[in-house]
N, C-alpha and C positions, 0 to 999 in steps of 0.2 A: 611585410610584415605590416597590419593596420596601428594607428597612433589613436589611440583613444585618449580623451580629454575625461581626467578622473577629478571629481571634486573631492575637496579635506574632509566635508562631513556628507553624511546621508540621514534619509528617513528609516526607521523600524518602528513596528508596532509591538508593544511590550504587553505581555499580559502580568498587570500588579497585583491583581487579586482575580479571586472568581469573577467571571461575568463583566470583568473592568478592564478595556484595552484602552493604552496610550500610545499616542505616537509620539517619537520624540527624535532630537536630530542627535548625533553620534559622529564618533571621526568614522571614517572608512576604514576598515581593516589594515592593518599592515600585514604582509604575506611572509612566510619562511621560504628559505631556498627549495624546499620540496612541494610548496603550495603556489596555488591560483587564486588570482582574485577572480571572482564569475560577477558579471551585472546580472542579477535576477530579473527574468523575465515573464516566467509564470511559476506559480504555488500553488500547488491542489491543497484544500483544508480536507486532513484527515481526521478519521474519527478520534483517533488518539488526541489529536489538535483541540477536539470540540471536547473531550471528555476532560483534559486542563482545564479548559476556558470553563468549563461549568462545576467542576470540583476542586480544581487545584492541584490533584494528584492523580497517579495511578498505580494502586499499588504499592511498592514501595519508594516510587519515584516521587517527591514532592517539590512544588512549585515554592522555594522558601524565599527566592531573592525576585523581581520583577524579570520575565524569560519573555524571549524572543521566539515563537511558536513557527510550526511549518518547515516539513521536510521533503514533501514531494517536488521536487523544483529543477527547473533547469534554466541556464541562460548563456551568456558570451563572456570567453576569457578575454578580461582587458589588460591582464596583468599577469606575468609569470614567472617564478623565483627561478635565480639561475640554476637550479640543479634539474630543473623541469625538463624533459626530454620526450613523452609521451602525448603531448598537447601543446598546442601554442596560441598566442594571442590572436582573436579572432575567431578562434572554433566554438562554434555552436555546441555545447555539450549536454547531456543528463547528468546527475548529482546522484550519485550513491551516498546517503546519509550517512552511513554509519564508517566511520574511520577506525582501524583496529591496529593491533600493534604489530601484527607480522611476527610475532616472536613465540608468543605461549602455543602450547600442544594443539589448541584447537586451532588457532590460524595455521601450524605446520603440518595439520591434517586435512586443510582445505575447508575446515567448517568454521570458517571465520566469524561467522555469525553468532556464535557462541564464546568469543572472545570476551572474558572479563573485562579488560579495559577498554571496550569500545567506545568512543564518543560519539554520539548518533544525535546528529541534529534534533533540537527542541525538546530533549530528554533532559531533564532537570540534572547539573547546571549548565548544559550546553544549550547557547544559544542556536534559534534555527533559521529560516529564510524568509520570513515576512520583513525581508529590508530589502534596500536596494542595490546592495552589495553582501556578497559572503566571501571570507577566505576559506579556503578546502585543500587538503591533500590533493596531488593532481594525480596520483594512481586510482582513486576514486571518483574520478571525472572520465566520463565518453563522449567520444565524439559524435553526434548524430548527423543523418544525412542532410543535405541541404533543402529536399523537400520534407522534411520530419518539421511538423509544427512544434513549439516551445510545449504547447500544452499536449501533445503526444508525447513528449519526451518526459513529462512529469509523470506522466500515467506509468511509464516504465516501473515507476516504485510498487504500487500497489500490484500490477500486474506481475512483479517479480515474487510476491508472496504466491499468487496463484501457481506459477510455474514452480516452484519450490514445495509447495504442496504437492502436486503431481510428481514430483520425482521423489518424494520422500515414501509417497505412497506406492512407487515401484510402477507407477500406472503405466501401461503398454497400448499402443496402436488396436483398436479393434473391440478395447475395453468397455464397459459403461461405468456411468457415474452420478451419483447424486450430489448436488450442492446445495446447502443450507445457509439462507442469508445473501440475498441479494442488494447488498451495499456494493462500494465500488471495488473490494476484494474480491465478493463473490463474483459478480459479474467479469472482472477481467480474469477470473478462475475459468469462467466458462469461454471467453475466447483461448484460454490457453488450454483447454481440454477440447475445444474443435479442431485447434491446431495439431495436436497431438493425435487425433483420429480416433475422437472417440465413439463409438456404436452409437450409445444413445447419452445424453446428459438430460438427466431429471433436474429441475430448481424448486426451491419453496421459498415463500415469504410470505409476510403478510400485509405487503403493500401491491397494489395488481400493478402501478405504473412500472414498477421495478421487474415484476414478473415477464411484464410486456418488453422492456428492453432485452432483458434475457432471451427472450425469444428472435428478438431481432438480432441479436448478436450470436445466436446459433444453437440455445437451446431446444431440445426437441419434444420437453414436456414442461410446463409450468404446473405449480400445484397451489394455490393460495391457501394455506392453512387454517386461515380463520373461518374459510367455509369447506373445506375439501379434507378428503382422509389420505394423506401421505401412504400407507400402507396400499390402500385400493391403488392409488395412480400406480406404486412402484410395481403390484401384481399387474397390472395392465400392460406395462411395457416389460417385465421380466418374468412371464410366465410363471409367477408365482416363486422363481427360484430367489430373487433378489439381485440387486447391481452388484458389481465389481469392488468398486470404492466409492466410499463416502467422505464429502468433506464438510466440515462445519466451521460457517466463518462469522456468525452473528454472537457469538458467546452465550447463546441462548440454552440454556440447561436442557428444557424439554427438547429444542430442536435436535441438541447433541444425542440423548437418548433414543430419539425417532432413527437416528440412524443406523442402530443396532437391530433392527429389525427390517431394515432397508437395503441392508447388504447381505450376500449371501454367505453361505458357509464359505470359511474361509475367505472371507471379503476382508477386506483394510479399511479403515477410517482414521482419517489426518483431522487432527483439530488445531484451527488457526484461533479461533476466536477465545477471548478471554471473557467468560463469565464473572458475572458481580459478586460471586461466592465463590470460594475456595473449593469446594467440596461438592460433587457430584454423585446421588447414588446410581450405581449401576447394577444393572442383572449380573453379577459375577457367573455364577452357574451357566447362562446362557452363551455368556462371551465365552469362557471355557468349552463349553460342549460344541460351541461353532468353529472354536478356533479365529476368532474375531481379532485382527490386530488393531492396536491404538497407535496411533503416531502422534508423537507432538511436533508442530509445528512453529517455530522461533525464526520472523523475518526473513532471509534467504543468503543465498550464498552462489557467488559465479553465475549470475543470472544476468546481469545488464547489457554484455554482447549480444547473447542470444535475444534477451528481450528486446532491445532497439529494432534487430532486425526483423523478427518476429511481429511485433507489434506495429509496425511501419506500414505493414502491407494490409492493416484493417481499418474500416473507418470506424473510429470512437467517437466523433461528433455527437450521437446521442446520448452519451455519458456526461457531457458539457452543455450544465441547467443553469449555472448562475456564474454573473462577473463583477469583481470588483477591483477597484482600485486600493494602493496600499493604504491610504488614509481611510479607507472603508472596511479593513481588517475587522474589527469589530462587529462590524455587521454581516460580514462574510461568516464570521463563527456563530453569530445568532442564526443566520439564517440557514445553515447548515445543522444548528441544534433542535431547530424548531419545526422545519419543514423536510422532513424525513419521508414524508409521502408524496412529496413534489420535488425536491432537490435530489441528485444523485451526488455530481462532483461539481462543487464550489471553488471557482479558481479566483486566484487574487495575483494580480498584476502590478509587482513593485513600480514601473516605469511609467502606469499611466497617468496620465495628466502633468507629465514633466515638459 
């Protein structure tokens, strides 16, 4: 078993107020018997991190005390509690950020993403992974193959959202799908749809570079909704019938509305993105007349083992656009906030510069 030299203190990046990130020296976490200590190697900047950074809150979740952001993460186990049996010191792992109770009705039904007592990294008041080490319950960490990079392992988290959306929409091989919003979740949903055997993958966004990346990842048609008509594009693919499944990942009310005319009669729409407003005007008679199903998607459940295996076979380098050390976590968040046209996945490396 490897023997790692573990310091008594570590650096962590705290959001102390909106748009203000401070590097602090804090004790390395102690672990419980069922936890492991993980040396963080790669942490992706998520849209939720950017939202907390910019606004200090997301819905009912408010940053009331300085908070460590970051939840898309992977690293190396350097210490294990005495009750841990599924992983070992030295294992390279992907981290599923939401630790659930395992006892509530949702957990017992296998829908643990709906656990009311979930402790999710970087969701107030739970600290996240922009730190040199984190402690995490061992049943929510997963070994990764020796040839899988830490960057790719961190992408299993947003990839899981796309996998879960397709499962919730009961997507089947041979069906067609339209995905609105080509941020990291939308782009990884393209990968998931291709691997699930989609016959056609239409994507929509306002940023051409993201549409180009989607095509490189396996989309069959890209629509820049600034200048092109989504209905016309769908008609050219689906002979005027509509596609089987629609997925909205951007939280854009107009994009969601467009999906109701993009799917066929009897089609299914999975809603992933959270809009800035709580209500959205929908054409209820049209939904009823066409028996369109609307499906909510909240995070994911039971996706990590399959996600690791599926994502490891895909070249994702095109998604990795910006890299920063932990000392520059604030700059990483600012880059993700202000460079949506150029940046796709901004990565933070907590061990860089040591």
